[in-house]
C-alpha positions in Angstrom: 19.9 134.4 131.9 16.4 132.6 131.0 15.7 129.5 132.7 12.8 127.6 132.0 10.6 127.0 135.3 8.2 123.8 135.9 8.1 125.1 139.9 6.9 123.0 142.6 3.2 123.8 144.0 4.8 125.3 146.8 7.5 127.6 145.3 6.2 131.1 145.2 5.2 131.7 141.3 5.0 135.2 141.5 9.2 134.8 140.4 8.1 133.2 137.0 6.8 134.8 134.1 3.5 134.4 132.3 6.2 132.0 130.2 7.7 129.7 132.3 10.6 131.5 133.1 12.5 132.9 135.3 15.7 135.6 135.3 18.3 134.5 136.9 22.1 135.8 137.3 24.7 134.2 135.7 26.6 131.7 137.3 23.0 131.0 139.3 23.1 127.4 140.8 19.7 125.5 141.3 20.0 126.2 145.4 20.4 129.7 144.4 16.6 129.3 142.1 15.6 126.9 145.0 15.9 130.6 147.0 14.4 132.4 144.9 11.4 130.1 144.5 11.4 130.1 147.9 10.9 126.6 148.5 11.3 125.8 151.8 14.0 123.3 153.3 11.8 120.8 154.9 10.0 120.2 150.5 13.5 121.0 149.1 14.7 117.8 150.7 11.8 115.6 149.6 12.3 116.2 145.9 15.0 115.7 142.7 15.8 118.7 141.2 16.3 117.9 137.3 18.3 120.1 134.7 17.4 119.3 131.6 15.6 116.4 132.1 18.7 114.8 134.0 18.7 114.8 138.2 21.2 117.7 139.4 22.4 118.6 142.9 21.9 121.3 143.8 25.6 123.2 143.3 24.4 122.7 139.5 25.6 125.9 137.8 23.0 126.7 135.2 22.6 127.7 131.9 21.1 130.3 129.8 18.0 128.1 128.3 18.2 125.4 130.7 15.1 123.8 132.1 14.4 122.8 135.4 11.8 120.8 137.3 10.8 118.7 140.4 9.8 115.3 141.4 8.9 114.4 144.5 9.8 111.7 146.1 6.6 111.6 148.4 2.8 111.5 146.4 -0.3 112.0 148.3 -4.0 111.9 147.7 
């Protein structure tokens, strides 16, 4: 299934194609997506995960065509 991903900047972007999509296996969860993006655990604790623009737990099963984004709880400048 194809998932549109707006990844945090500390993620591994090599898994995201030029159109902003990742291919994930059926039944994959938001946590599986974070692992594939290689988001460090210390950063994963400091972000809200959104699926289709709604806050979602890491156990959320993804569907084909979902949009996943992240909001950092800590900002710097």
